C-alpha positions in Angstrom: -0.2 -0.3 -0.1 1.3 3.7 -0.8 1.3 5.9 1.5 1.5 9.5 1.0 2.7 11.5 3.7 1.5 15.5 5.0 4.8 16.2 7.7 4.7 18.9 10.2 7.9 19.4 11.9 7.4 21.0 14.9 9.8 23.0 17.3 8.6 23.4 20.6 9.8 25.3 24.2 9.4 23.1 26.9 6.8 25.8 28.9 4.6 25.1 26.0 4.7 21.7 25.5 2.0 19.4 25.7 1.3 15.9 27.1 3.1 13.1 25.6 1.2 10.5 24.6 2.2 7.1 26.1 -1.3 4.9 26.4 0.3 1.7 26.8 2.6 0.3 29.1 4.7 -2.7 28.9 5.7 -5.2 31.5 7.7 -8.8 31.4 8.3 -12.0 33.2 9.9 -15.4 32.2 8.2 -18.4 33.7 10.5 -21.8 34.3 8.6 -24.4 32.5 11.5 -27.2 33.6 14.5 -28.0 32.0 15.8 -26.1 29.2 12.0 -24.4 28.6 10.5 -21.4 29.3 7.4 -19.0 28.8 8.4 -15.4 28.0 5.3 -13.3 28.7 4.8 -9.9 27.7 1.8 -7.7 29.3 0.5 -4.6 27.9 -1.4 -2.2 30.4 -3.8 0.0 28.1 -5.2 3.2 28.8 -9.2 3.4 28.1 -10.2 4.3 24.3 -7.1 3.1 22.9 -6.1 -0.2 21.3 -2.8 -2.2 20.2 -2.6 -4.6 17.1 -1.9 -8.4 17.1 0.8 -9.9 15.8 -1.6 -11.7 13.3 -2.2 -9.2 10.8 -2.4 -9.1 7.0 0.4 -7.2 5.2 -1.5 -3.6 3.9 -3.0 -2.8 7.8 -1.7 -1.4 10.5 1.9 -2.1 12.0 1.7 -5.1 14.1 2.7 -6.3 17.4 5.8 -8.4 16.8 9.0 -10.0 18.8 11.8 -9.8 17.9 15.4 -11.9 18.9 19.3 -10.3 19.0 20.3 -12.4 18.4 18.2 -15.0 16.8 20.2 -17.9 17.7 20.7 -19.9 21.0 17.4 -20.8 21.2 14.1 -22.0 18.9 10.5 -21.2 19.5 8.4 -24.3 20.3 4.8 -22.7 18.6 3.3 -19.4 17.7 3.1 -16.8 20.1 -0.7 -17.5 22.3 -2.1 -14.3 22.6 -4.5 -13.1 25.9 -6.7 -9.8 26.2 -10.0 -8.3 25.4 -9.8 -9.0 21.8 -11.8 -7.2 19.0 -12.1 -8.4 15.9 -13.0 -6.8 12.5 -13.5 -4.1 10.0 -11.5 -1.3 11.2 -12.1 2.2 10.0 -9.1 4.0 10.1 -7.3 1.6 8.2 -9.8 0.4 5.9 -9.8 -3.5 6.1 -10.6 -6.4 8.9 -7.9 -6.1 11.7 -7.9 -8.1 15.5 -6.9 -5.9 18.0 -6.9 -5.4 21.9 -8.9 -3.0 23.7 -8.2 -1.4 27.7 -10.8 -3.8 29.2 -8.2 -6.7 30.0 -4.4 -6.7 29.9 -2.9 -7.5 26.9 -0.9 -10.6 26.8 1.5 -12.6 24.6 2.7 -15.7 26.2 6.3 -17.1 23.9 7.5 -20.6 24.5 11.1 -21.5 23.8 13.7 -24.0 24.3 17.3 -22.7 25.0 20.3 -24.2 23.9 22.5 -25.5 27.0 25.2 -22.6 26.6 22.8 -19.9 26.3 22.3 -17.5 29.5 20.9 -14.4 28.1 17.9 -14.0 25.8 17.3 -10.2 24.6 15.7 -8.4 22.0 13.0 -5.9 21.3 9.0 -5.6 21.4 7.4 -3.5 18.4 3.8 -2.3 18.6 1.6 0.6 17.6 -1.3 1.7 19.6 -4.4 3.9 18.1 -7.2 5.7 19.7 -10.6 6.7 17.6 -8.8 9.5 15.7 -5.2 8.9 15.5 -2.5 6.1 15.7 1.1 6.8 17.6 4.1 5.8 15.4 5.1 2.2 16.3 7.3 2.1 19.5 10.1 -0.7 21.0 10.2 -1.9 24.0 14.0 -3.7 25.0 14.1 -6.5 26.7 16.2 -8.7 28.8 15.7 -12.5 30.2 18.5 -14.1 32.6 18.2 -17.5 31.5 18.2 -19.6 34.8 16.1 -18.1 36.9 13.0 -19.1 37.5 11.0 -15.5 37.8 12.4 -12.8 36.4 10.4 -9.6 36.0 11.5 -6.4 34.1 9.3 -3.6 34.7 9.5 -0.3 32.3 9.1 0.7 28.6 12.8 1.0 27.7 15.9 -0.2 29.4 17.7 3.1 30.4 20.8 4.5 31.5 21.1 6.7 34.7 22.0 10.2 33.4 23.8 10.8 37.2 26.0 7.7 36.9 26.7 8.2 32.8 27.1 11.8 32.6 25.2 12.0 29.6 23.1 15.2 28.7 19.6 14.7 27.3 17.9 17.9 27.0 15.3 17.6 24.5 12.6 14.8 24.9 10.7 14.1 21.6 7.2 13.3 21.0 5.6 11.4 18.1 1.9 11.3 16.3 0.4 10.4 13.2 -3.3 11.4 12.0 -5.1 10.1 8.8 -6.6 13.0 7.0 -8.7 11.1 4.1 -6.0 9.2 1.7 -2.9 11.1 3.2 -0.9 11.0 6.5 0.0 13.8 8.9 3.3 12.7 11.1 4.3 15.1 13.6 7.5 15.2 15.9 7.7 17.4 18.8 10.5 18.5 20.7 10.4 19.6 24.2 13.9 21.6 24.8 15.1 22.3 27.8 16.2 26.1 28.9 19.5 26.9 27.9 19.6 24.6 24.8 18.6 25.1 21.2 18.4 22.6 18.1 18.9 23.1 14.6 16.4 23.7 12.2 16.2 20.9 8.7 17.4 23.6 6.5 20.5 24.6 8.0 23.3 25.0 5.4 26.1 22.5 4.3 28.6 24.1 5.9 27.3 24.6 9.3 26.1 22.3 12.6 24.5 19.2 11.3 20.7 19.9 10.8 18.0 17.8 12.5 16.5 15.2 9.6 14.0 12.5 9.5 14.6 9.4 7.5 12.7 6.6 6.2 13.3 3.7 5.5 10.1 2.2 4.1 9.7 2.4 0.5 7.1 3.9 -1.2 6.6 7.2 0.8 6.1 10.3 -0.4 6.6 13.6 1.3 4.1 16.4 -0.1 4.8 19.0 2.6 7.1 19.8 5.5 7.0 22.5 8.3 8.6 23.8 11.1 6.9 26.0 13.8 8.0 27.0 17.0 9.9 29.7 18.7 13.1 30.6 15.7 16.0 32.7 15.8 18.5 33.5 12.8 21.5 34.8 12.9 25.7 34.0 13.3 25.8 31.3 15.3 29.4 31.9 17.7 29.9 28.2 17.5 
């Protein structure tokens, strides 16, 4: 399916920055089934009014939930992943096809049974999912996971495994939020930056001999960018750096 995108690129100062949409919270654990067999369990708590799509969808629809292992060796899957939750099947007006999705009435749970090799002590990777409500869809998000094989029950909370800024010495003055909206046969992608006081982010339209400009890089084929706009408190002129 060919997607035609109208792009809005927004820079918003911290004082004016709105709420970042984060309607899905993931937790995950590993159950030891005996021997070298384990069950990986991924559980999503979905905010009211939002849905998350199944792993088992047609190619021309929304982005399905997927479990991606890195590396992919050291174990084997024992059958397909099982899904549990408040399942809703049928025609989706947003995408115009029949889909399977899960609502907020119950937690959305995925169970994947595996058997690990004798020398495997770690299973890691990331889960990809997309959340939508009746008016918009958020771009796909990734949730990192890490299981130490040998522990009978391992529970890790949170969306992404993050470093402690104070311990690592890394500075992170810009927080990004993403949103997608459908307008008839087009899609609007919005990227909003919450910039801490005293910091700046450079425009996409900076000259080649200056700082590295902000850029959006698409890996998916068949995308046509119709328009590209920036909004926010801009500052033009010589840069002392």
